[in-house]
mmCIF file of the N, C-alpha and C atoms, coordinates in Angstrom:
data_MODEL
# 
_entry.id   MODEL 
# 
loop_
_atom_site.group_PDB 
_atom_site.id 
_atom_site.type_symbol 
_atom_site.label_atom_id 
_atom_site.label_alt_id 
_atom_site.label_comp_id 
_atom_site.label_asym_id 
_atom_site.label_entity_id 
_atom_site.label_seq_id 
_atom_site.pdbx_PDB_ins_code 
_atom_site.Cartn_x 
_atom_site.Cartn_y 
_atom_site.Cartn_z 
_atom_site.occupancy 
_atom_site.B_iso_or_equiv 
_atom_site.pdbx_formal_charge 
_atom_site.auth_seq_id 
_atom_site.auth_comp_id 
_atom_site.auth_asym_id 
_atom_site.auth_atom_id 
_atom_site.pdbx_PDB_model_num 
ATOM 1   N N  . MET A 1 1  ? -15.482 15.466  -4.454  1.00 0.00 ? 1  MET A N  1 
ATOM 2   C CA . MET A 1 1  ? -14.951 14.388  -3.662  1.00 0.00 ? 1  MET A CA 1 
ATOM 3   C C  . MET A 1 1  ? -13.497 14.598  -3.302  1.00 0.00 ? 1  MET A C  1 
ATOM 4   N N  . LEU A 1 2  ? -12.735 15.067  -4.273  1.00 0.00 ? 2  LEU A N  1 
ATOM 5   C CA . LEU A 1 2  ? -11.320 15.311  -3.975  1.00 0.00 ? 2  LEU A CA 1 
ATOM 6   C C  . LEU A 1 2  ? -11.128 16.377  -2.913  1.00 0.00 ? 2  LEU A C  1 
ATOM 7   N N  . THR A 1 3  ? -11.927 17.386  -2.926  1.00 0.00 ? 3  THR A N  1 
ATOM 8   C CA . THR A 1 3  ? -11.793 18.469  -1.950  1.00 0.00 ? 3  THR A CA 1 
ATOM 9   C C  . THR A 1 3  ? -11.989 17.935  -0.542  1.00 0.00 ? 3  THR A C  1 
ATOM 10  N N  . TYR A 1 4  ? -12.883 16.959  -0.392  1.00 0.00 ? 4  TYR A N  1 
ATOM 11  C CA . TYR A 1 4  ? -13.172 16.379  0.932   1.00 0.00 ? 4  TYR A CA 1 
ATOM 12  C C  . TYR A 1 4  ? -11.895 15.715  1.498   1.00 0.00 ? 4  TYR A C  1 
ATOM 13  N N  . PHE A 1 5  ? -11.117 15.034  0.662   1.00 0.00 ? 5  PHE A N  1 
ATOM 14  C CA . PHE A 1 5  ? -9.956  14.280  1.142   1.00 0.00 ? 5  PHE A CA 1 
ATOM 15  C C  . PHE A 1 5  ? -8.700  15.142  1.229   1.00 0.00 ? 5  PHE A C  1 
ATOM 16  N N  . GLU A 1 6  ? -8.711  16.308  0.611   1.00 0.00 ? 6  GLU A N  1 
ATOM 17  C CA . GLU A 1 6  ? -7.540  17.134  0.539   1.00 0.00 ? 6  GLU A CA 1 
ATOM 18  C C  . GLU A 1 6  ? -6.949  17.431  1.946   1.00 0.00 ? 6  GLU A C  1 
ATOM 19  N N  . SER A 1 7  ? -7.819  17.739  2.872   1.00 0.00 ? 7  SER A N  1 
ATOM 20  C CA . SER A 1 7  ? -7.337  18.092  4.232   1.00 0.00 ? 7  SER A CA 1 
ATOM 21  C C  . SER A 1 7  ? -6.947  16.818  5.059   1.00 0.00 ? 7  SER A C  1 
ATOM 22  N N  . ALA A 1 8  ? -7.390  15.653  4.625   1.00 0.00 ? 8  ALA A N  1 
ATOM 23  C CA . ALA A 1 8  ? -7.160  14.413  5.382   1.00 0.00 ? 8  ALA A CA 1 
ATOM 24  C C  . ALA A 1 8  ? -5.883  13.702  4.970   1.00 0.00 ? 8  ALA A C  1 
ATOM 25  N N  . LEU A 1 9  ? -5.338  14.004  3.788   1.00 0.00 ? 9  LEU A N  1 
ATOM 26  C CA . LEU A 1 9  ? -4.157  13.285  3.276   1.00 0.00 ? 9  LEU A CA 1 
ATOM 27  C C  . LEU A 1 9  ? -2.947  14.179  3.224   1.00 0.00 ? 9  LEU A C  1 
ATOM 28  N N  . GLU A 1 10 ? -1.890  13.750  3.800   1.00 0.00 ? 10 GLU A N  1 
ATOM 29  C CA . GLU A 1 10 ? -0.625  14.515  3.763   1.00 0.00 ? 10 GLU A CA 1 
ATOM 30  C C  . GLU A 1 10 ? -0.096  14.517  2.320   1.00 0.00 ? 10 GLU A C  1 
ATOM 31  N N  . ASP A 1 11 ? 0.441   15.607  1.853   1.00 0.00 ? 11 ASP A N  1 
ATOM 32  C CA . ASP A 1 11 ? 0.987   15.724  0.496   1.00 0.00 ? 11 ASP A CA 1 
ATOM 33  C C  . ASP A 1 11 ? -0.030  15.390  -0.565  1.00 0.00 ? 11 ASP A C  1 
ATOM 34  N N  . PHE A 1 12 ? -1.231  15.879  -0.367  1.00 0.00 ? 12 PHE A N  1 
ATOM 35  C CA . PHE A 1 12 ? -2.347  15.553  -1.293  1.00 0.00 ? 12 PHE A CA 1 
ATOM 36  C C  . PHE A 1 12 ? -2.015  15.801  -2.740  1.00 0.00 ? 12 PHE A C  1 
ATOM 37  N N  . ASP A 1 13 ? -1.259  16.856  -3.017  1.00 0.00 ? 13 ASP A N  1 
ATOM 38  C CA . ASP A 1 13 ? -0.996  17.169  -4.397  1.00 0.00 ? 13 ASP A CA 1 
ATOM 39  C C  . ASP A 1 13 ? -0.079  16.155  -5.104  1.00 0.00 ? 13 ASP A C  1 
ATOM 40  N N  . ARG A 1 14 ? 0.522   15.256  -4.348  1.00 0.00 ? 14 ARG A N  1 
ATOM 41  C CA . ARG A 1 14 ? 1.331   14.216  -4.935  1.00 0.00 ? 14 ARG A CA 1 
ATOM 42  C C  . ARG A 1 14 ? 0.538   12.999  -5.404  1.00 0.00 ? 14 ARG A C  1 
ATOM 43  N N  . TYR A 1 15 ? -0.736  12.912  -4.990  1.00 0.00 ? 15 TYR A N  1 
ATOM 44  C CA . TYR A 1 15 ? -1.613  11.789  -5.375  1.00 0.00 ? 15 TYR A CA 1 
ATOM 45  C C  . TYR A 1 15 ? -2.137  12.000  -6.796  1.00 0.00 ? 15 TYR A C  1 
ATOM 46  N N  . GLU A 1 16 ? -2.369  10.882  -7.501  1.00 0.00 ? 16 GLU A N  1 
ATOM 47  C CA . GLU A 1 16 ? -2.926  10.931  -8.848  1.00 0.00 ? 16 GLU A CA 1 
ATOM 48  C C  . GLU A 1 16 ? -4.006  9.872   -8.936  1.00 0.00 ? 16 GLU A C  1 
ATOM 49  N N  . ILE A 1 17 ? -5.175  10.294  -9.414  1.00 0.00 ? 17 ILE A N  1 
ATOM 50  C CA . ILE A 1 17 ? -6.266  9.340   -9.612  1.00 0.00 ? 17 ILE A CA 1 
ATOM 51  C C  . ILE A 1 17 ? -6.037  8.673   -10.947 1.00 0.00 ? 17 ILE A C  1 
ATOM 52  N N  . ILE A 1 18 ? -5.932  7.377   -10.949 1.00 0.00 ? 18 ILE A N  1 
ATOM 53  C CA . ILE A 1 18 ? -5.721  6.588   -12.146 1.00 0.00 ? 18 ILE A CA 1 
ATOM 54  C C  . ILE A 1 18 ? -7.078  6.084   -12.704 1.00 0.00 ? 18 ILE A C  1 
ATOM 55  N N  . GLU A 1 19 ? -7.974  5.688   -11.803 1.00 0.00 ? 19 GLU A N  1 
ATOM 56  C CA . GLU A 1 19 ? -9.260  5.139   -12.201 1.00 0.00 ? 19 GLU A CA 1 
ATOM 57  C C  . GLU A 1 19 ? -10.220 5.304   -11.087 1.00 0.00 ? 19 GLU A C  1 
ATOM 58  N N  . GLY A 1 20 ? -11.467 5.554   -11.384 1.00 0.00 ? 20 GLY A N  1 
ATOM 59  C CA . GLY A 1 20 ? -12.461 5.659   -10.345 1.00 0.00 ? 20 GLY A CA 1 
ATOM 60  C C  . GLY A 1 20 ? -13.571 4.650   -10.593 1.00 0.00 ? 20 GLY A C  1 
ATOM 61  N N  . ARG A 1 21 ? -14.128 4.098   -9.467  1.00 0.00 ? 21 ARG A N  1 
ATOM 62  C CA . ARG A 1 21 ? -15.230 3.156   -9.548  1.00 0.00 ? 21 ARG A CA 1 
ATOM 63  C C  . ARG A 1 21 ? -16.190 3.400   -8.397  1.00 0.00 ? 21 ARG A C  1 
ATOM 64  N N  . VAL A 1 22 ? -17.388 2.993   -8.552  1.00 0.00 ? 22 VAL A N  1 
ATOM 65  C CA . VAL A 1 22 ? -18.363 3.126   -7.521  1.00 0.00 ? 22 VAL A CA 1 
ATOM 66  C C  . VAL A 1 22 ? -18.753 1.731   -6.985  1.00 0.00 ? 22 VAL A C  1 
ATOM 67  N N  . CYS A 1 23 ? -18.755 1.551   -5.694  1.00 0.00 ? 23 CYS A N  1 
ATOM 68  C CA . CYS A 1 23 ? -19.201 0.302   -5.089  1.00 0.00 ? 23 CYS A CA 1 
ATOM 69  C C  . CYS A 1 23 ? -20.155 0.734   -3.967  1.00 0.00 ? 23 CYS A C  1 
ATOM 70  N N  . TYR A 1 24 ? -21.443 0.527   -4.176  1.00 0.00 ? 24 TYR A N  1 
ATOM 71  C CA . TYR A 1 24 ? -22.392 0.967   -3.158  1.00 0.00 ? 24 TYR A CA 1 
ATOM 72  C C  . TYR A 1 24 ? -22.389 0.095   -1.944  1.00 0.00 ? 24 TYR A C  1 
ATOM 73  N N  . TYR A 1 25 ? -22.252 -1.205  -2.134  1.00 0.00 ? 25 TYR A N  1 
ATOM 74  C CA . TYR A 1 25 ? -22.217 -2.124  -1.033  1.00 0.00 ? 25 TYR A CA 1 
ATOM 75  C C  . TYR A 1 25 ? -21.180 -3.214  -1.286  1.00 0.00 ? 25 TYR A C  1 
ATOM 76  N N  . GLY A 1 26 ? -20.447 -3.591  -0.251  1.00 0.00 ? 26 GLY A N  1 
ATOM 77  C CA . GLY A 1 26 ? -19.639 -4.783  -0.361  1.00 0.00 ? 26 GLY A CA 1 
ATOM 78  C C  . GLY A 1 26 ? -20.520 -5.937  0.011   1.00 0.00 ? 26 GLY A C  1 
ATOM 79  N N  . TRP A 1 27 ? -20.388 -7.095  -0.630  1.00 0.00 ? 27 TRP A N  1 
ATOM 80  C CA . TRP A 1 27 ? -21.243 -8.202  -0.292  1.00 0.00 ? 27 TRP A CA 1 
ATOM 81  C C  . TRP A 1 27 ? -20.559 -9.547  -0.410  1.00 0.00 ? 27 TRP A C  1 
ATOM 82  N N  . SER A 1 28 ? -21.068 -10.512 0.308   1.00 0.00 ? 28 SER A N  1 
ATOM 83  C CA . SER A 1 28 ? -20.584 -11.869 0.154   1.00 0.00 ? 28 SER A CA 1 
ATOM 84  C C  . SER A 1 28 ? -21.626 -12.626 -0.671  1.00 0.00 ? 28 SER A C  1 
ATOM 85  N N  . MET A 1 29 ? -21.287 -13.730 -1.285  1.00 0.00 ? 29 MET A N  1 
ATOM 86  C CA . MET A 1 29 ? -22.182 -14.445 -2.134  1.00 0.00 ? 29 MET A CA 1 
ATOM 87  C C  . MET A 1 29 ? -23.475 -14.879 -1.418  1.00 0.00 ? 29 MET A C  1 
ATOM 88  N N  . ASP A 1 30 ? -23.365 -15.221 -0.150  1.00 0.00 ? 30 ASP A N  1 
ATOM 89  C CA . ASP A 1 30 ? -24.585 -15.634 0.609   1.00 0.00 ? 30 ASP A CA 1 
ATOM 90  C C  . ASP A 1 30 ? -25.139 -14.482 1.441   1.00 0.00 ? 30 ASP A C  1 
ATOM 91  N N  . GLU A 1 31 ? -24.646 -13.274 1.226   1.00 0.00 ? 31 GLU A N  1 
ATOM 92  C CA . GLU A 1 31 ? -25.125 -12.064 1.898   1.00 0.00 ? 31 GLU A CA 1 
ATOM 93  C C  . GLU A 1 31 ? -24.976 -12.150 3.408   1.00 0.00 ? 31 GLU A C  1 
ATOM 94  N N  . ARG A 1 32 ? -23.941 -12.848 3.885   1.00 0.00 ? 32 ARG A N  1 
ATOM 95  C CA . ARG A 1 32 ? -23.649 -12.915 5.309   1.00 0.00 ? 32 ARG A CA 1 
ATOM 96  C C  . ARG A 1 32 ? -22.447 -12.075 5.620   1.00 0.00 ? 32 ARG A C  1 
ATOM 97  N N  . PHE A 1 33 ? -22.315 -11.709 6.871   1.00 0.00 ? 33 PHE A N  1 
ATOM 98  C CA . PHE A 1 33 ? -21.135 -10.938 7.271   1.00 0.00 ? 33 PHE A CA 1 
ATOM 99  C C  . PHE A 1 33 ? -19.915 -11.863 7.318   1.00 0.00 ? 33 PHE A C  1 
ATOM 100 N N  . VAL A 1 34 ? -18.726 -11.357 6.999   1.00 0.00 ? 34 VAL A N  1 
ATOM 101 C CA . VAL A 1 34 ? -17.501 -12.066 7.071   1.00 0.00 ? 34 VAL A CA 1 
ATOM 102 C C  . VAL A 1 34 ? -16.689 -11.407 8.200   1.00 0.00 ? 34 VAL A C  1 
ATOM 103 N N  . VAL A 1 35 ? -16.297 -12.182 9.165   1.00 0.00 ? 35 VAL A N  1 
ATOM 104 C CA . VAL A 1 35 ? -15.562 -11.675 10.341  1.00 0.00 ? 35 VAL A CA 1 
ATOM 105 C C  . VAL A 1 35 ? -14.256 -12.387 10.410  1.00 0.00 ? 35 VAL A C  1 
ATOM 106 N N  . LYS A 1 36 ? -13.168 -11.627 10.458  1.00 0.00 ? 36 LYS A N  1 
ATOM 107 C CA . LYS A 1 36 ? -11.837 -12.219 10.625  1.00 0.00 ? 36 LYS A CA 1 
ATOM 108 C C  . LYS A 1 36 ? -11.183 -11.473 11.810  1.00 0.00 ? 36 LYS A C  1 
ATOM 109 N N  . THR A 1 37 ? -10.509 -12.251 12.652  1.00 0.00 ? 37 THR A N  1 
ATOM 110 C CA . THR A 1 37 ? -9.828  -11.638 13.769  1.00 0.00 ? 37 THR A CA 1 
ATOM 111 C C  . THR A 1 37 ? -8.356  -12.077 13.814  1.00 0.00 ? 37 THR A C  1 
ATOM 112 N N  . SER A 1 38 ? -7.555  -11.191 14.414  1.00 0.00 ? 38 SER A N  1 
ATOM 113 C CA . SER A 1 38 ? -6.155  -11.541 14.720  1.00 0.00 ? 38 SER A CA 1 
ATOM 114 C C  . SER A 1 38 ? -5.957  -11.079 16.145  1.00 0.00 ? 38 SER A C  1 
ATOM 115 N N  . GLN A 1 39 ? -4.763  -11.123 16.592  1.00 0.00 ? 39 GLN A N  1 
ATOM 116 C CA . GLN A 1 39 ? -4.479  -10.711 17.983  1.00 0.00 ? 39 GLN A CA 1 
ATOM 117 C C  . GLN A 1 39 ? -4.729  -9.224  18.198  1.00 0.00 ? 39 GLN A C  1 
ATOM 118 N N  . CYS A 1 40 ? -4.616  -8.420  17.125  1.00 0.00 ? 40 CYS A N  1 
ATOM 119 C CA . CYS A 1 40 ? -4.724  -6.994  17.367  1.00 0.00 ? 40 CYS A CA 1 
ATOM 120 C C  . CYS A 1 40 ? -5.763  -6.315  16.413  1.00 0.00 ? 40 CYS A C  1 
ATOM 121 N N  . ALA A 1 41 ? -6.560  -7.086  15.688  1.00 0.00 ? 41 ALA A N  1 
ATOM 122 C CA . ALA A 1 41 ? -7.511  -6.445  14.797  1.00 0.00 ? 41 ALA A CA 1 
ATOM 123 C C  . ALA A 1 41 ? -8.720  -7.348  14.540  1.00 0.00 ? 41 ALA A C  1 
ATOM 124 N N  . VAL A 1 42 ? -9.829  -6.698  14.201  1.00 0.00 ? 42 VAL A N  1 
ATOM 125 C CA . VAL A 1 42 ? -11.045 -7.385  13.816  1.00 0.00 ? 42 VAL A CA 1 
ATOM 126 C C  . VAL A 1 42 ? -11.505 -6.723  12.518  1.00 0.00 ? 42 VAL A C  1 
ATOM 127 N N  . ALA A 1 43 ? -11.762 -7.536  11.501  1.00 0.00 ? 43 ALA A N  1 
ATOM 128 C CA . ALA A 1 43 ? -12.275 -7.004  10.226  1.00 0.00 ? 43 ALA A CA 1 
ATOM 129 C C  . ALA A 1 43 ? -13.617 -7.604  9.979   1.00 0.00 ? 43 ALA A C  1 
ATOM 130 N N  . ILE A 1 44 ? -14.576 -6.772  9.558   1.00 0.00 ? 44 ILE A N  1 
ATOM 131 C CA . ILE A 1 44 ? -15.923 -7.242  9.264   1.00 0.00 ? 44 ILE A CA 1 
ATOM 132 C C  . ILE A 1 44 ? -16.347 -6.644  7.925   1.00 0.00 ? 44 ILE A C  1 
ATOM 133 N N  . THR A 1 45 ? -16.925 -7.491  7.068   1.00 0.00 ? 45 THR A N  1 
ATOM 134 C CA . THR A 1 45 ? -17.372 -7.005  5.737   1.00 0.00 ? 45 THR A CA 1 
ATOM 135 C C  . THR A 1 45 ? -18.496 -7.884  5.265   1.00 0.00 ? 45 THR A C  1 
ATOM 136 N N  . GLY A 1 46 ? -18.973 -7.654  4.071   1.00 0.00 ? 46 GLY A N  1 
ATOM 137 C CA . GLY A 1 46 ? -19.975 -8.461  3.447   1.00 0.00 ? 46 GLY A CA 1 
ATOM 138 C C  . GLY A 1 46 ? -21.388 -8.045  3.887   1.00 0.00 ? 46 GLY A C  1 
ATOM 139 N N  . GLY A 1 47 ? -22.372 -8.792  3.505   1.00 0.00 ? 47 GLY A N  1 
ATOM 140 C CA . GLY A 1 47 ? -23.704 -8.595  3.981   1.00 0.00 ? 47 GLY A CA 1 
ATOM 141 C C  . GLY A 1 47 ? -24.580 -7.695  3.128   1.00 0.00 ? 47 GLY A C  1 
ATOM 142 N N  . SER A 1 48 ? -24.220 -7.449  1.894   1.00 0.00 ? 48 SER A N  1 
ATOM 143 C CA . SER A 1 48 ? -24.992 -6.614  1.003   1.00 0.00 ? 48 SER A CA 1 
ATOM 144 C C  . SER A 1 48 ? -25.250 -5.238  1.635   1.00 0.00 ? 48 SER A C  1 
ATOM 145 N N  . GLY A 1 49 ? -26.427 -4.729  1.636   1.00 0.00 ? 49 GLY A N  1 
ATOM 146 C CA . GLY A 1 49 ? -26.751 -3.434  2.232   1.00 0.00 ? 49 GLY A CA 1 
ATOM 147 C C  . GLY A 1 49 ? -26.916 -3.515  3.710   1.00 0.00 ? 49 GLY A C  1 
ATOM 148 N N  . HIS A 1 50 ? -26.855 -4.704  4.290   1.00 0.00 ? 50 HIS A N  1 
ATOM 149 C CA . HIS A 1 50 ? -27.067 -4.887  5.709   1.00 0.00 ? 50 HIS A CA 1 
ATOM 150 C C  . HIS A 1 50 ? -26.011 -4.138  6.543   1.00 0.00 ? 50 HIS A C  1 
ATOM 151 N N  . MET A 1 51 ? -24.849 -4.034  6.028   1.00 0.00 ? 51 MET A N  1 
ATOM 152 C CA . MET A 1 51 ? -23.761 -3.351  6.774   1.00 0.00 ? 51 MET A CA 1 
ATOM 153 C C  . MET A 1 51 ? -24.178 -1.905  7.008   1.00 0.00 ? 51 MET A C  1 
ATOM 154 N N  . PHE A 1 52 ? -24.771 -1.266  6.036   1.00 0.00 ? 52 PHE A N  1 
ATOM 155 C CA . PHE A 1 52 ? -25.201 0.137   6.190   1.00 0.00 ? 52 PHE A CA 1 
ATOM 156 C C  . PHE A 1 52 ? -26.445 0.216   7.083   1.00 0.00 ? 52 PHE A C  1 
ATOM 157 N N  . LYS A 1 53 ? -27.428 -0.635  6.804   1.00 0.00 ? 53 LYS A N  1 
ATOM 158 C CA . LYS A 1 53 ? -28.667 -0.560  7.574   1.00 0.00 ? 53 LYS A CA 1 
ATOM 159 C C  . LYS A 1 53 ? -28.516 -0.861  9.042   1.00 0.00 ? 53 LYS A C  1 
ATOM 160 N N  . PHE A 1 54 ? -27.632 -1.761  9.376   1.00 0.00 ? 54 PHE A N  1 
ATOM 161 C CA . PHE A 1 54 ? -27.490 -2.197  10.742  1.00 0.00 ? 54 PHE A CA 1 
ATOM 162 C C  . PHE A 1 54 ? -26.149 -1.718  11.351  1.00 0.00 ? 54 PHE A C  1 
ATOM 163 N N  . GLY A 1 55 ? -25.627 -0.604  10.854  1.00 0.00 ? 55 GLY A N  1 
ATOM 164 C CA . GLY A 1 55 ? -24.341 -0.104  11.275  1.00 0.00 ? 55 GLY A CA 1 
ATOM 165 C C  . GLY A 1 55 ? -24.208 0.107   12.770  1.00 0.00 ? 55 GLY A C  1 
ATOM 166 N N  . ALA A 1 56 ? -25.213 0.734   13.399  1.00 0.00 ? 56 ALA A N  1 
ATOM 167 C CA . ALA A 1 56 ? -25.151 1.023   14.826  1.00 0.00 ? 56 ALA A CA 1 
ATOM 168 C C  . ALA A 1 56 ? -25.180 -0.288  15.652  1.00 0.00 ? 56 ALA A C  1 
ATOM 169 N N  . LEU A 1 57 ? -26.032 -1.198  15.262  1.00 0.00 ? 57 LEU A N  1 
ATOM 170 C CA . LEU A 1 57 ? -26.114 -2.495  15.974  1.00 0.00 ? 57 LEU A CA 1 
ATOM 171 C C  . LEU A 1 57 ? -24.804 -3.248  15.775  1.00 0.00 ? 57 LEU A C  1 
ATOM 172 N N  . LEU A 1 58 ? -24.271 -3.285  14.547  1.00 0.00 ? 58 LEU A N  1 
ATOM 173 C CA . LEU A 1 58 ? -22.993 -3.982  14.300  1.00 0.00 ? 58 LEU A CA 1 
ATOM 174 C C  . LEU A 1 58 ? -21.873 -3.361  15.112  1.00 0.00 ? 58 LEU A C  1 
ATOM 175 N N  . GLY A 1 59 ? -21.861 -2.076  15.254  1.00 0.00 ? 59 GLY A N  1 
ATOM 176 C CA . GLY A 1 59 ? -20.834 -1.421  16.071  1.00 0.00 ? 59 GLY A CA 1 
ATOM 177 C C  . GLY A 1 59 ? -20.902 -1.854  17.522  1.00 0.00 ? 59 GLY A C  1 
ATOM 178 N N  . MET A 1 60 ? -22.095 -1.944  18.051  1.00 0.00 ? 60 MET A N  1 
ATOM 179 C CA . MET A 1 60 ? -22.268 -2.383  19.458  1.00 0.00 ? 60 MET A CA 1 
ATOM 180 C C  . MET A 1 60 ? -21.826 -3.842  19.595  1.00 0.00 ? 60 MET A C  1 
ATOM 181 N N  . GLU A 1 61 ? -22.238 -4.700  18.667  1.00 0.00 ? 61 GLU A N  1 
ATOM 182 C CA . GLU A 1 61 ? -21.893 -6.121  18.735  1.00 0.00 ? 61 GLU A CA 1 
ATOM 183 C C  . GLU A 1 61 ? -20.377 -6.312  18.497  1.00 0.00 ? 61 GLU A C  1 
ATOM 184 N N  . LEU A 1 62 ? -19.799 -5.531  17.623  1.00 0.00 ? 62 LEU A N  1 
ATOM 185 C CA . LEU A 1 62 ? -18.368 -5.618  17.369  1.00 0.00 ? 62 LEU A CA 1 
ATOM 186 C C  . LEU A 1 62 ? -17.548 -5.209  18.587  1.00 0.00 ? 62 LEU A C  1 
ATOM 187 N N  . ALA A 1 63 ? -18.059 -4.183  19.306  1.00 0.00 ? 63 ALA A N  1 
ATOM 188 C CA . ALA A 1 63 ? -17.419 -3.797  20.563  1.00 0.00 ? 63 ALA A CA 1 
ATOM 189 C C  . ALA A 1 63 ? -17.427 -4.928  21.564  1.00 0.00 ? 63 ALA A C  1 
ATOM 190 N N  . GLY A 1 64 ? -18.553 -5.688  21.614  1.00 0.00 ? 64 GLY A N  1 
ATOM 191 C CA . GLY A 1 64 ? -18.646 -6.867  22.486  1.00 0.00 ? 64 GLY A CA 1 
ATOM 192 C C  . GLY A 1 64 ? -17.665 -7.916  22.066  1.00 0.00 ? 64 GLY A C  1 
ATOM 193 N N  . LEU A 1 65 ? -17.456 -8.081  20.795  1.00 0.00 ? 65 LEU A N  1 
ATOM 194 C CA . LEU A 1 65 ? -16.496 -9.065  20.290  1.00 0.00 ? 65 LEU A CA 1 
ATOM 195 C C  . LEU A 1 65 ? -15.070 -8.674  20.689  1.00 0.00 ? 65 LEU A C  1 
ATOM 196 N N  . VAL A 1 66 ? -14.762 -7.416  20.551  1.00 0.00 ? 66 VAL A N  1 
ATOM 197 C CA . VAL A 1 66 ? -13.394 -6.933  20.830  1.00 0.00 ? 66 VAL A CA 1 
ATOM 198 C C  . VAL A 1 66 ? -13.092 -7.015  22.341  1.00 0.00 ? 66 VAL A C  1 
ATOM 199 N N  . THR A 1 67 ? -14.096 -6.788  23.190  1.00 0.00 ? 67 THR A N  1 
ATOM 200 C CA . THR A 1 67 ? -13.887 -6.846  24.644  1.00 0.00 ? 67 THR A CA 1 
ATOM 201 C C  . THR A 1 67 ? -14.017 -8.208  25.224  1.00 0.00 ? 67 THR A C  1 
ATOM 202 N N  . GLY A 1 68 ? -14.369 -9.220  24.396  1.00 0.00 ? 68 GLY A N  1 
ATOM 203 C CA . GLY A 1 68 ? -14.496 -10.595 24.847  1.00 0.00 ? 68 GLY A CA 1 
ATOM 204 C C  . GLY A 1 68 ? -15.881 -10.911 25.427  1.00 0.00 ? 68 GLY A C  1 
ATOM 205 N N  . GLU A 1 69 ? -16.831 -9.986  25.352  1.00 0.00 ? 69 GLU A N  1 
ATOM 206 C CA . GLU A 1 69 ? -18.177 -10.228 25.864  1.00 0.00 ? 69 GLU A CA 1 
ATOM 207 C C  . GLU A 1 69 ? -19.024 -10.984 24.860  1.00 0.00 ? 69 GLU A C  1 
ATOM 208 N N  . ARG A 1 70 ? -18.555 -11.085 23.602  1.00 0.00 ? 70 ARG A N  1 
ATOM 209 C CA . ARG A 1 70 ? -19.305 -11.752 22.525  1.00 0.00 ? 70 ARG A CA 1 
ATOM 210 C C  . ARG A 1 70 ? -18.375 -12.754 21.865  1.00 0.00 ? 70 ARG A C  1 
ATOM 211 N N  . ASP A 1 71 ? -18.860 -13.939 21.568  1.00 0.00 ? 71 ASP A N  1 
ATOM 212 C CA . ASP A 1 71 ? -18.116 -15.008 20.902  1.00 0.00 ? 71 ASP A CA 1 
ATOM 213 C C  . ASP A 1 71 ? -18.121 -14.757 19.404  1.00 0.00 ? 71 ASP A C  1 
ATOM 214 N N  . GLN A 1 72 ? -16.946 -14.996 18.740  1.00 0.00 ? 72 GLN A N  1 
ATOM 215 C CA . GLN A 1 72 ? -16.841 -14.743 17.288  1.00 0.00 ? 72 GLN A CA 1 
ATOM 216 C C  . GLN A 1 72 ? -17.830 -15.591 16.478  1.00 0.00 ? 72 GLN A C  1 
ATOM 217 N N  . ALA A 1 73 ? -17.913 -16.901 16.803  1.00 0.00 ? 73 ALA A N  1 
ATOM 218 C CA . ALA A 1 73 ? -18.803 -17.779 16.051  1.00 0.00 ? 73 ALA A CA 1 
ATOM 219 C C  . ALA A 1 73 ? -20.263 -17.329 16.203  1.00 0.00 ? 73 ALA A C  1 
ATOM 220 N N  . ASP A 1 74 ? -20.599 -16.917 17.439  1.00 0.00 ? 74 ASP A N  1 
ATOM 221 C CA . ASP A 1 74 ? -21.938 -16.432 17.690  1.00 0.00 ? 74 ASP A CA 1 
ATOM 222 C C  . ASP A 1 74 ? -22.197 -15.119 16.947  1.00 0.00 ? 74 ASP A C  1 
ATOM 223 N N  . PHE A 1 75 ? -21.243 -14.249 16.933  1.00 0.00 ? 75 PHE A N  1 
ATOM 224 C CA . PHE A 1 75 ? -21.344 -12.978 16.236  1.00 0.00 ? 75 PHE A CA 1 
ATOM 225 C C  . PHE A 1 75 ? -21.527 -13.188 14.706  1.00 0.00 ? 75 PHE A C  1 
ATOM 226 N N  . THR A 1 76 ? -20.740 -14.096 14.154  1.00 0.00 ? 76 THR A N  1 
ATOM 227 C CA . THR A 1 76 ? -20.797 -14.364 12.729  1.00 0.00 ? 76 THR A CA 1 
ATOM 228 C C  . THR A 1 76 ? -22.174 -14.983 12.364  1.00 0.00 ? 76 THR A C  1 
ATOM 229 N N  . ARG A 1 77 ? -22.648 -15.895 13.217  1.00 0.00 ? 77 ARG A N  1 
ATOM 230 C CA . ARG A 1 77 ? -23.920 -16.527 12.957  1.00 0.00 ? 77 ARG A CA 1 
ATOM 231 C C  . ARG A 1 77 ? -25.031 -15.486 12.979  1.00 0.00 ? 77 ARG A C  1 
# 
């Protein structure tokens, strides 16, 4: 795993791993997506394994949200 990130991080040899953990899926208590927006960013998380299973569809819908073609409340629902 470290070898994979070595080329992606500047000054890789200065980093130190203090603790490692595994998180297969991020999830919300009701297993729904959590969408937060600001003027320059959109963050989406939650949804148990749904985020992985529906990644391509979420990407398309998120693009609609960013371009204004999709309403946030509608997207979250």
